[in-house]
N, C-alpha and C positions, 0 to 999 in steps of 0.2 A: 276221966273227961279232963282232969287237971295235969295227968301224966301225957296226955295225947296234946295239949298245949305245950307243955316242956318239951318235948320232943321235937314238935313243928319251931316253936323257937329257937331249939338248939341247930335245927337242921338250917332255918334262916341265917342264924350268926356264924354257921361255917360256911355257907354260901358266899357271905358278905366278907368273911376274913379269908376265905379263898381268892375271891375277887382281887382284894387288895394287895394279898401277895401275890398274885399274877402280875397286875399292875406294876409292883415294884421290881419284880423280877425282869419283865418286859422293858422299864425302862435303863436297867441294867444291861439287858440283852440290844437295846440300840445303841447305847452307848459304846459297848465294845465292838459292835458291827461297823460303826463310823470311824471308830479308831482302826481295825482291821482293813475297812475299804479304803483308806486311803493310799495303799500302795498299788502302782500300776500292775496289772498282770502281765505276765510273762507271756510274749507271743511267740510262735514258732518262726522260723526264718523262710523256712520253705516248705511246700506241701501240706499245711495244716487244713482243718475242717472248721469253718464257720458254722457253730451248733446253734439253729434257732430253735429252741425248745420253748414255744408256744406257752405250756405250763409254768413257766416261771417267770414270767412278768406277763404286765397287762400293757395293751398296745392302746396308746391314750394320745392325748393332743398334744401333750408337753411332757418331756422325760421329767423324772422324778425319782431320785433313787431312794428318797426318804418313803419307807411303808406308811400307807394308811392304817388308821386304827378302827380294829373292828370290834363291837360290842356283842357280848353273848351273857348269859345269866352267870354263867361263871368266871366272867371279867374281862378283861381287854386282851385280844391279841392283834398280831400285824398283818396285812396283807402283803403279798410281792409289790415290789416297786415297779413304776412304768416306764416304758420307752417310748418317746414321742415318736410321731409318724415321720418327721423330718429329719431326726436323728436315725432311724431304721434306714431311710433313701441314702442319708449321707454315708452310711456304713456300707450299704449296697453298692455304693460308688467307689467308694476306697477299695472295698475288697474285689471289686471286678479287675483291677489293675495292680493288685497286691501279690505279689510272688508266695506272701506269707500263705495263702488263701488260695486251695485247689480246689474245694468245691462248698457248696452250702448243704449242709444236711438239716431237713426242714421237718420239724416233729410238731406238727399241725393241730394234734389233739389237745384240748381244752383253750384252744384260741379264745382271750378275751380281749374286749374291747368292741366299739361299736362297728358296725357294716362299713361305714365309710372309712374307718382307719383300716379295715381289712383290704378294703379296696385301694387306699394311696400303697400300702405294704405290697399287695399282691403286684401293681406294677412296679413296684423297685425291684421286685425276685424277678420280674419280666426282663427289666432293664439290666439286671446282673447276667441273665441267659445270653442276652443279644452280646455279651463281649465275648464268648464263648466258653464260659467255664459253666458248669453244670449245677442243677440244682436236684436234688435227691429229696423225696419226702418218704417218711414213712408214719402210717396210721394203724390204728388199732380200734377207733371208735369212731368213723367218720361223720360229721355232723352238718348242717347246712354250712356254717363259717366255716370249719375246719378244712371240707373238703373243698370250697371254694378257693382256698388259701392253697392246697397240696394240689389243686389240678395244674396250677402253673407250670409244675415240675417236669424235668426230662424223663425221669422215672419214678413212678411210685411204688412203693413196697407196704404190704399191708400183712399185721400177724395174722398167722393162720391160726390161733386158738380161737375155740368157739368161744361165743360168751360176751363179746363185745356190745356196745350200745350204739347201733347204728340208727343214727337221729336226720339220715339225709331223706327229709320227707315235706320239703317243701317250706314256704314262709308261712306264718300265721300269729296273729295278734289277737287278743281276747281284749272285749270291751266290758267292763263293770256298770252294771245298773243298780242303783239302791233305793229307787222309789217306794218299791213294796215295804221294806222293813223302815223305811224312813216314816212312811206312812203308820205302819204301826206302832211307831215310838211316839207321833206325834209331830215330828219335824217339817215344816212347811220351806221349801226351797223356794223364793222368789227369784226367777233369772231376767234380767233385763239384758238384750241383746240383739244385733243387727248381722242379717245374713242367714239365707236358708241353711247353708253348710255349716254354719258357727255352731259346734256341736260342743263347745268348750262349757262344762257344767249340766250337760244333758244326763249323765249318770246319777244325778239327783231328782230330775222330774219325771223320768221316764223308767220304764222297765224292759225296754229294748229300744234299738235304734230307729231314729227316723229315717224313711227310705233314702233322704239327701245322705246322709250319715253313713248308712250301709252303703250304698254307693260310692262315695270317694274313700271308702276304707278299703274296699275291693278292687278298685282303680288302683289305688295305691299299693297296695299288696303285689298286685299282677306286675305293676312297673316295677316294683323294686326286685321282685323274682325273674324277671325277664334282663334284668340286668347284672344277676349272678349266675341263671342256668345258662345264659347263651356262651359267656366265657369259658364255665365248666365245660359245656358241650363242645364246643370249638378246640381245646386244649386237648380233648381226648379224641377227638376225629369222629365224634357223633353229631346227629341231628339233633336239634333240639326237643323236636316230636319225640324222638327216640329217647332222649333222657327223661323227658316228662313223664313217657309211659310206663319205664321201669319203676318211676318214682308213685305214678298213680297207681300202679297195680301192686305196689308192695313186692318187687321183684327182688329186692338187696335184702335179704334175710340172714344168709352166710357170707364168709369169706368168699367163697368159692362163686357166689353168685357175681359181687364185684367184680373178680377176675376173669368170668365168662363172659361177661357184659362189656369189658375193656375199661373198667374205672380203675383198675390198678394192673400192673407189669407182671407183679411177682406177689405170691404169698410165703412169709417165710418165719420160723420159729427165731427166738431170742440168738440160739448159736449163728442160724443162717443170716438173720441181720447183721452181727457183728464180722461175718468173713465177708459180707457185701461192701460195709465200710472199709473195710481193711482192701478190698480190691478197687473199689473206687480210689483210697488214698493211696494205693500201689506199694503196700507195706504188708510183712508177712503177720505181724499180731498186732491185734488190738492197741496192746500197750505204748505201740510204736506212733499210734494215730495222735497226734495232737491236736485236741478240739481246744478251740475258744469260744465261748458263749457270746452272745449277740451283745447284752449289756457289758461285759468284758472289752469286747473289741470295740463298742463306742466308746468307753471310758479312754482305751488306749490309743485310739487311732483317730477318731471325729474331733476335730479340733476346730475353733472358730478361726475365722481371717482376722488378723490384725489390723485391716486397713482401717483407715481414718473414716471414712463413709460407712452409714449403717443403713440396712433396711430393717424396720421395726415390724415385729408381728405382735399384734395386740391380741391374746387369745381371749374372746368374748365366750366364755363357756359358762352354763348353766342358767337357771332362772333369772330372768330380769329382777331384782327387788331394789326397793329404795335403802337407802341408809349408805353406811360406811363399813361394812362387814368385810371380812378377810374371804369369804367363800361368795359360790355365785356371781352373779353381776351386778354387785351394787351401785347404784345410780351414782351416787356422791363420790365414791370410791372412785368408779372407772372415768369420770370426768377429769378427777386429779391425773390420771395416768394419761389420758389423752394428750392434758395439756401440757403435762411433762414430755410427752414424746413430741409435740409441736414444738415447744419451746429449744428443743436439742437441737443445735444447729448441724452436729454431726449425722442426724438422721436426714436422709435425704429421700424416702420413700417409705409409704407405710403399708403393710396389709393388715386386713381386719378380719381373723379367721374367726367365724361364727358357729359355734356350736351350742345352741340354745332354742328351747320350745316358745321363747318371748317371757312375759309377765306383766310388770306393773307398766300401764301407759304413762304416767307422769314419769318414771325414772326412764324410760324408752327416748321420751321427748327429751331430755337434759342430755341424754348420750346422745344423740342425734344432731343437735344442737352444737354440741361440743366438737363432734366429727366433720360436722360441714364447716367450721372454722377451721380444721386442721387442713382439710382438703382445700382450703383457699390459699395456704400456704405450701402445699407439699402432694405429690400424687398418694392417691388412695385406692387400694384395690381390694376388693372383698373375696374371701375363699370359704365356701360352706362345705362343714363336715357332716354329722348325721343331721341335724337339724338346722334351718335358718328360719323360721317361722314366726308368724303373727309379731310381736316385738324383737325377736329376731331379726325379721324382714325390713321392719318398720327401722331399724337404726343402720341398717347397711345398704339399703335401695339406692341411696345417692351416690355410691362408690363410681368410682369412672369406668370400674369393668367389673362385672361378677362372675368368678370362676365357681364352680360346686361339682362335689363329688356326683358321680351318678345316682348313688341310692338315696341322697338327702332328701328330707321333708321340707319344703319350703312352702310360701304365699302365708295362708290362714289369713287374709287380710281381712279382718273382721274384730269386733269389742263387744265387751260384755262385763255385766256387773251381776254380783250374785249377793243375796241376802236372806239366811235364814231366818225363820221365825219360830220361838219354840212356845206360844201361849196354848197350846193344847199339852205337851210335854208337862206344863207348869200344873194345868188342870190335872191331869192325869195323875201326878205327884203330891198333888193337895197343897200347892203353894199359889196363894194369893196376889196377883200383882195389880198394885194401884199406882199410876203414874201422875205426877202433878207437872206440868209443862208452863212455859211463859207464852207460848204461840201454840197455834192450831196444829201443825206439824212437829212441833218440836221433839216427839218421841218417834219418830218416824224408824231411826235406825237402833231402836232399843231393843230390836230382836223380840219383843214379847206381843206382838200383834202385827197381822199382815197389812200391807199398804193398803190403801185405798185408791180410787179411779185417779185422783190426783197425782199423789205420790208416784204412781207407777208411770204416769205421763211425766213427771219431772226427772224420774231418772232415765225414761226412754229417750227424751229429748237430749241428753247428755251422751248419751250411748251415740245418737245419730249424728251429731255434731262431730266426737271424735272420730266416727266411721266416715266421714265426710271429709275430714282433716286428713285420715290415713289415704283414702281414696285419692286425693287431690295430690299429697306428697308423691305417693308411686308414679301417678300419673306425670308428672312434673319430672322426677327422677328418671323413668326409666321412657318418656318419652312418646308416651301412649295417652290415647282421648280419655278424659275420666269416665266417659261411657264405656270404654274398654274395659279399664281395669274394673268397674264396677260390675260387669258381665264374668269377670274371670276372678273377683274377690268373693264375697258373699260369704267370707270365711272359710272358704273351701283349702283344703291342703293337697297340694302337687307334690310327685316324685318329681325329682329334678329334671329328669329327662323328659317330661311333659312340661315342666316349667320353662324348659330352655325353648319349646316349640312355642308357647304364649307370650314369651319375650321378658319374663320376670328372671331368666338369667341370661348371661351372655354364652358362657361355653363351660363345657365339662371338662375339667381339669384339676388337676391336684393344688395341692396348699405351694410346692414348689413351682408350678406353672405361673402360680398368680406372684408369687416371688419375683421371679424372672421377669415378668410383664412389668411390676411396679420398679423394679430397676432401670428397666428399659425407658420407662417415663421420665426417671430420674437423669438420664444419658450415662447410665453405670451399663457399660454393654456387655461386661467380662464377671463373671462371679470372684475375680481377684480384686475387682475394684470396690467389693464391700463385703463387708460381716452381716451377719445376720442376729439381730438382737431380739428376744422374747418378752414380753412385759404380759401380765405382771410374773414376779418371779413365784415358782410353784412353793407352795406352804411347805414348812418343814413338819416333822410329826407330832412336834409340841403343838404348833397352830393349828393342826388338823384335830388334834385330839380336843384342845380347846373350843375350837369351832364346834365340833361335834357334842361336847358336853353342853355347849348352851344350845343348841339348835333344837327346835320344837317338832321335827319331821324328818321323815328317813327317806324323802325324796320322791316317794311315791304319790300316784295320781289322789287319791284322796287325803293325805295330808297335806297335798300343794294346795288342793283347792280350800279346804278348811282353814289354811293360813292365810285364806284372803281376808284382807277387811272388809267388813260392810260399807257400803256407798263407796268403795274406791272402784276403779276403773282398770281393765285388765285386756292385754292381747296377746293371747297365749293359744298354742296348739292345744286340742281338747284331751290329748293323753300322751303320757310319757311313754311312747311305742317300745316293747321290749318284742324285737321280732325272734321269733325261735325256728 
C-alpha cells in the first residue's frame, strides 16, 4: 500500500512538474512568436490566392492575434488567434479590387465561431464574388456551419477519400435538467421568476422542459435553421424541401452522395486538388502559386483610416456581471469605457455591438444609464451578434436603430432570482445547523433553510417590480404599448427574424451596416470621412491567462448559474446555446 501511495505521489508530482515546464516553454514560445510576427508578410504582386483556412483561426467579434490560454491536466497550451468579422469583411473588400489576389480558396472545415459570425463572413464572401472574382471551396468533412459557409462558393470541391465525418444533419441544442440528482443530494433550489417562458434556472427545478420552454426552443431552432438552409439551398440551385429531405433521410453518407445530389461540384484526391488550384491560378506548378493566409492579408492590407473623425464600436461580449474585471461585461468597467467614448470629441457616432446572454440586473441598469447619457450627445446604433438577450436587450433596446444578424437570439424580457438551500444535505452528512439572528428573517439567505411564505412573497415582489421596469423600458424605447411588450415578453427568447416581425429589432443587417448608418447619422457620408475604433482593446495572452487563473467557472450553464449570488436578480437567457 505504501508503495502504491509513493507511486501515485510520484505520478502527481510528475504531472505538476510537466505542467510547469510546459507553461514556461509556452511563455517562451509566445515571446518568440510575438517577435517573429512583427514583420509584414510578403504579398504577391499579381495572381495570388487568398487562402481562407478556417481551421487556422477563430472567427470572432474582434481580431486578436494573441492566442488564448487553454488549460489541461498536462499544463497550459495556446489556441489559435482570432479574426474579427469586420476585419474579415474589410479584407474581402480590399482583395476584390487587389490585383495581387486572383481568387479566394475557402477551406471551410473546422470553422469555429458563432453562427452570427459565420453569417456575416458569408455575406462578405458574397460581396467579394460580386466583384467578378471567384471563391473556390474545399471540404472533406462538411458540417452545418462549414457547409453553410462553403455553399457560397462558385465551385465546391470535396475530398474523394471515404472516412470523413459528415455532420450536415440540421441544428440541435440539448437542454440539461438536474432536479433528480439534486433531490438525491438533498439540494433544494428556490427559483423566483416572472414570465411563463422565463426558463432560466428551470434546469434545477425540473427533470424535463416545461411546455412553454419546449415551445420556444423548437420555434427558435426552426427559425435559425431556416436562415441557414435557405441560403445553402439557393446557392446550390436546390429547393429547401429537397435539401431538408436529403438531410432528414440521412442520404448524405458518402462523398459520391454529395456529388450526386448537387451539393458539391467535383470529387478530388490530394493530387487533383493541387492541380485544380494551379488551373484556377493559371500556373503550371503548385510551387508557383503564391498563397497568402487571411490573417496575414489582414495584417498587410487592412489598415485603419487616419481620419480625424471616429466611429466607435463598443463590443459588449459575454456575461453581464458586477465589478471592474477585465473579462465579460463588467458593469463598472463598461461604464468607464462608455464615459471615455462619450467624452472623446473625435468620436462622432457609436455602435454598440452586443453578443451577450445577459446577466446581472444591477449591472445592466448601470450600463443602460451610461448609454442613455452617451446617446444624448452622440448617435448610438445597436448591432446584434449571436445573442442580445435579457440583460443584453436591456442595455441596447434604447439605441436609435437596432440591426441584427438573422441567427441572433434576442428578447428574453424577464427576470429571476435563484436561492439554493442545503438543509437536507447538512442533515444527510450529519452536520447540525443552528442560527442566531437579530430579526425574524435575518437568516433567510443563509442557504440552510427554505423560504417561508412571507420570504417567497418578498422576493417575488422584487421580481415583479424589476419585470415591470424592464417592460416599461422596452415599451418606451421601442414605441410599443406596455400591454404589447408584456405579451411578447414573459421571458420568451426570439430568433431575430421573428423579433423583426414583432418590433424588437429594426432591420436584419451586419455590423458594417450598423456602422454605416451610425456614420450617416453623424453626417459622415463617406468611409473616408471617418475611422472605426474598437473598445475595449482585446486582452493580451497574459491578461487572458491571469483572468482564467482567477476565474471560478468555465462559462457553461451550470457554472454560470452556480456563480449567481443568492438574493440578487438576473436578466439572462436560460441557456448558453451551443448549436450543432
